[in-house]
C-alpha positions as CSV (number, residue, x, y, z in Angstrom):
1,M,0.0,0.0,0.0
2,L,2.9,2.4,0.8
3,D,4.1,2.3,-2.8
4,Y,0.7,3.2,-4.2
5,F,0.3,6.0,-1.6
6,V,3.6,7.7,-2.3
7,I,3.3,7.5,-6.1
8,V,-0.3,9.0,-6.1
9,F,0.6,11.5,-3.4
10,R,3.7,12.9,-5.1
11,E,2.2,12.9,-8.6
12,G,-1.1,14.1,-7.3
13,V,0.6,17.1,-5.6
14,E,2.2,18.0,-8.9
15,I,-1.1,17.7,-10.8
16,F,-3.1,19.7,-8.3
17,L,-0.4,22.4,-8.1
18,I,-0.6,22.7,-11.9
19,V,-4.3,23.1,-11.7
20,A,-4.2,25.5,-8.8
21,I,-1.5,27.7,-10.4
22,A,-3.4,27.8,-13.7
23,I,-6.8,28.6,-12.2
24,A,-5.4,31.2,-9.8
25,F,-3.5,32.9,-12.6
26,L,-6.6,33.1,-14.9
27,K,-8.7,34.6,-12.1
28,Q,-6.0,37.1,-11.0
29,T,-5.6,38.3,-14.6
30,N,-9.4,38.6,-15.1
31,Q,-9.5,35.9,-17.8
32,N,-12.5,34.1,-16.4
33,H,-13.8,33.5,-19.9
34,L,-10.9,30.9,-20.3
35,L,-11.9,29.0,-17.1
36,P,-14.3,26.6,-19.0
37,T,-11.5,25.8,-21.4
38,A,-9.1,25.1,-18.5
39,Y,-11.7,22.8,-16.8
40,Q,-12.3,20.9,-20.1
41,S,-8.6,20.4,-20.6
42,I,-8.1,19.2,-17.0
43,G,-11.1,16.7,-17.3
44,S,-9.8,15.4,-20.7
45,A,-6.3,14.9,-19.3
46,I,-7.6,12.9,-16.4
47,V,-9.9,10.7,-18.6
48,F,-7.0,10.1,-21.0
49,S,-4.7,9.1,-18.1
50,L,-7.2,6.7,-16.6
51,G,-7.9,5.2,-20.0
52,F,-4.2,4.8,-20.7
53,G,-3.7,3.2,-17.3
54,F,-6.5,0.7,-17.9
55,I,-5.0,-0.3,-21.3
56,L,-1.6,-0.7,-19.7
57,S,-3.0,-2.9,-16.9
58,Q,-4.6,-5.2,-19.4
59,L,-1.5,-5.4,-21.6
60,G,0.7,-5.8,-18.6
61,G,-0.8,-9.2,-17.7
62,M,0.1,-10.8,-21.0
63,S,3.6,-11.9,-20.4
64,P,6.8,-11.4,-18.2
65,L,8.3,-9.7,-21.2
66,W,5.6,-7.0,-21.2
67,E,5.9,-6.6,-17.5
68,G,9.6,-6.1,-17.8
69,I,9.1,-3.5,-20.5
70,L,6.6,-1.7,-18.3
71,A,9.0,-1.7,-15.4
72,F,11.8,-0.2,-17.5
73,I,9.4,2.5,-18.9
74,A,8.2,3.3,-15.4
75,A,11.8,3.5,-14.1
76,G,12.8,5.8,-16.9
77,L,9.8,8.1,-16.4
78,I,10.5,8.3,-12.6
79,I,14.2,9.2,-13.1
80,S,13.6,11.8,-15.8
81,C,10.7,13.4,-13.9
82,T,12.6,13.4,-10.6
83,Y,15.5,15.2,-12.3
84,E,13.3,17.8,-13.8
85,I,11.4,18.4,-10.5
86,I,14.6,18.8,-8.5
87,K,15.9,21.2,-11.1
88,L,12.7,23.2,-11.9
89,G,10.3,22.4,-9.0
90,P,10.9,25.6,-7.0
91,K,10.4,27.6,-10.2
92,M,7.3,25.7,-11.4
93,G,4.8,28.4,-10.6
94,C,6.8,31.2,-12.4
95,I,7.4,29.0,-15.4
96,M,3.7,28.1,-15.7
97,R,2.6,31.7,-15.4
98,E,5.0,32.8,-18.1
99,E,3.8,30.1,-20.4
100,I,0.1,30.8,-19.8
101,T,0.8,34.5,-20.4
102,K,2.3,33.7,-23.8
103,L,-0.6,31.4,-24.7
104,T,-3.4,33.7,-23.6
105,G,-2.0,36.9,-25.1
106,K,-3.4,36.0,-28.5
107,K,-6.8,35.9,-30.2
108,E,-9.5,34.2,-28.1
109,T,-9.7,31.1,-30.3
110,L,-5.9,30.6,-30.3
111,S,-5.8,31.4,-26.6
112,K,-8.3,28.6,-25.9
113,I,-6.5,26.1,-28.1
114,G,-3.1,27.0,-26.6
115,L,-4.4,26.9,-23.0
116,F,-6.2,23.6,-23.6
117,G,-3.1,22.0,-25.2
118,F,-0.7,23.3,-22.5
119,L,-2.7,22.1,-19.5
120,F,-3.6,18.8,-21.2
121,L,0.1,18.0,-21.9
122,M,1.2,19.1,-18.4
123,I,-1.5,17.1,-16.5
124,S,-1.6,14.0,-18.8
125,R,2.2,13.7,-18.6
126,E,1.9,13.2,-14.8
127,G,-1.2,11.1,-15.2
128,V,0.5,8.7,-17.7
129,E,3.5,8.4,-15.4
130,V,1.2,7.4,-12.5
131,S,-0.7,5.0,-14.7
132,T,2.5,3.3,-15.9
133,M,3.9,2.9,-12.4
134,I,0.6,1.6,-10.9
135,A,0.1,-0.8,-13.8
136,T,3.5,-2.2,-13.2
137,L,2.9,-2.7,-9.5
138,V,-0.6,-4.2,-9.9
139,H,0.8,-7.2,-11.8
140,Q,3.5,-7.8,-9.2
141,T,1.7,-7.2,-5.9
142,G,-2.0,-7.8,-6.8
143,T,-4.9,-5.3,-6.4
144,Q,-5.7,-5.6,-2.7
145,S,-3.8,-2.5,-1.7
146,V,-4.4,-0.4,-4.8
147,L,-7.7,1.2,-3.8
148,A,-6.6,2.0,-0.2
149,G,-3.1,3.3,-1.2
150,C,-4.3,5.4,-4.1
151,S,-7.3,6.8,-2.2
152,L,-5.1,7.9,0.7
153,G,-2.5,9.3,-1.6
154,L,-5.1,11.2,-3.6
155,L,-6.6,12.7,-0.4
156,A,-3.2,13.6,1.0
157,S,-2.2,15.3,-2.3
158,I,-5.5,17.3,-2.4
159,L,-4.9,18.4,1.2
160,L,-1.3,19.5,0.6
161,S,-2.3,21.3,-2.6
162,L,-5.1,23.2,-0.8
163,L,-2.6,24.1,2.0
164,W,-0.2,25.4,-0.7
165,V,-3.0,27.6,-2.3
166,K,-3.7,29.1,1.2
167,Y,-0.2,29.0,2.8
168,G,2.0,28.7,-0.3
169,K,4.8,30.8,1.1
170,K,5.1,28.7,4.2
171,I,5.4,25.3,2.5
172,N,8.9,24.2,1.6
173,L,8.1,22.6,-1.7
174,T,11.8,22.3,-2.6
175,L,12.3,20.1,0.5
176,F,9.2,18.1,-0.3
177,F,10.3,17.4,-3.8
178,K,13.8,16.4,-2.8
179,A,12.7,14.1,0.0
180,S,10.2,12.4,-2.3
181,A,12.9,12.1,-5.0
182,I,14.9,9.9,-2.6
183,Y,12.0,7.5,-2.3
184,L,11.4,7.5,-6.1
185,I,15.0,6.9,-6.9
186,L,15.0,3.8,-4.7
187,F,11.7,2.8,-6.2
188,S,13.1,3.2,-9.7
189,A,16.0,1.0,-8.7
190,Q,13.6,-1.7,-7.6
191,L,11.8,-1.4,-10.9
192,I,15.0,-1.8,-12.8
193,F,15.7,-5.0,-10.8
194,L,12.1,-6.1,-11.7
195,G,12.6,-5.4,-15.4
196,I,15.9,-7.4,-15.4
197,H,14.2,-10.2,-13.5
198,E,11.3,-10.4,-16.0
199,F,13.6,-10.2,-19.0
200,S,15.8,-13.0,-17.6
201,E,12.6,-15.1,-17.1
202,V,12.0,-15.1,-20.9
203,E,15.8,-15.3,-21.6
204,M,16.0,-11.9,-23.3
205,L,19.2,-10.7,-21.6
206,P,22.2,-11.0,-23.9
207,F,25.7,-12.2,-23.0
208,V,24.7,-13.4,-19.5
209,D,23.3,-16.6,-17.8
210,N,19.6,-15.7,-17.7
211,N,18.8,-18.4,-15.2
212,F,21.4,-17.1,-12.8
213,I,20.2,-13.5,-13.2
214,H,16.6,-14.6,-12.6
215,I,17.5,-16.3,-9.3
216,L,19.8,-13.4,-8.3
217,T,17.1,-10.7,-8.8
218,E,14.2,-12.7,-7.3
219,P,14.5,-11.4,-3.7
220,Y,14.6,-7.7,-4.7
221,G,11.2,-7.5,-6.5
222,P,8.0,-6.1,-5.0
223,E,7.2,-9.6,-3.6
224,G,10.7,-10.7,-3.0
225,E,12.4,-11.7,0.3
226,Y,14.0,-8.2,0.8
227,A,10.9,-6.2,-0.3
228,P,9.9,-5.3,3.3
229,I,13.4,-4.0,4.0
230,I,13.5,-2.0,0.8
231,T,10.1,-0.6,1.5
232,L,11.3,0.4,5.0
233,L,14.4,2.1,3.6
234,M,12.2,4.0,1.1
235,L,10.2,5.4,4.0
236,L,13.0,6.0,6.5
237,L,15.6,7.7,4.2
238,P,13.4,10.6,3.1
239,M,12.4,11.1,6.7
240,I,16.1,11.1,7.8
241,Y,16.8,13.6,5.0
242,V,14.0,16.0,6.2
243,A,15.1,15.6,9.9
244,H,18.7,16.4,8.9
245,H,17.6,19.5,7.0
246,Y,15.7,20.9,10.0
247,L,18.5,19.9,12.5
248,K,21.0,21.7,10.2
249,N,18.8,24.8,10.2
250,I,18.4,24.7,13.9
251,N,22.2,24.4,14.5
252,H,22.8,27.2,12.0
253,S,20.3,29.5,13.9
254,I,21.9,28.6,17.2
255,N,25.5,29.3,15.9
256,K,24.3,32.7,14.8
């Protein structure tokens, strides 16, 4: 359940922040006539992401080969997105406002098309990432924890996003993104092991003993012998990072 919670929570925060920034900007600049377009784009992106996730979940059950492919795709998405968020996360609001300003500073029809496309791509990118990761997990751990983990993650992300809208200056989003990045890097490493494991099962790894690799990687998958330890590390390391950050700030304040 923890995996589902963290995935939906982190990506949910990004999605809801995108929505909050876009809606707030349109209202602040008295462009309420573009709000229906924004809502349509948001709804379309969510439906697209859910549909994509459903297709992936069906395809993912076909063979170990496809499960391995999904695992590698999910790991690649996590690594690339984590890098971008660490680099651009603190500037996300400014970047979005600049892009929306460019898109809405045109004729009304072009403004609507540009705004719709921009929000659709921004939100569906996160939605597709979530769908890919969840589809990969479902076929490895079953569906018992999906509903609970995803629901709690969704509720938590909505809560944090609402807090950001109201108390945005007081929430350290940079720290949040960096701490969650630690979790996702560990998670992506586990997915890479899973992909290698599934590829070795169908003897798709070149130049190596596939049977040996299959046995070697078995304990590190989502249902492997070391899965509880890996999950615990995923939880503890971000907490340790956050604690270290605050202790460092306290010591710095005392030394002053």
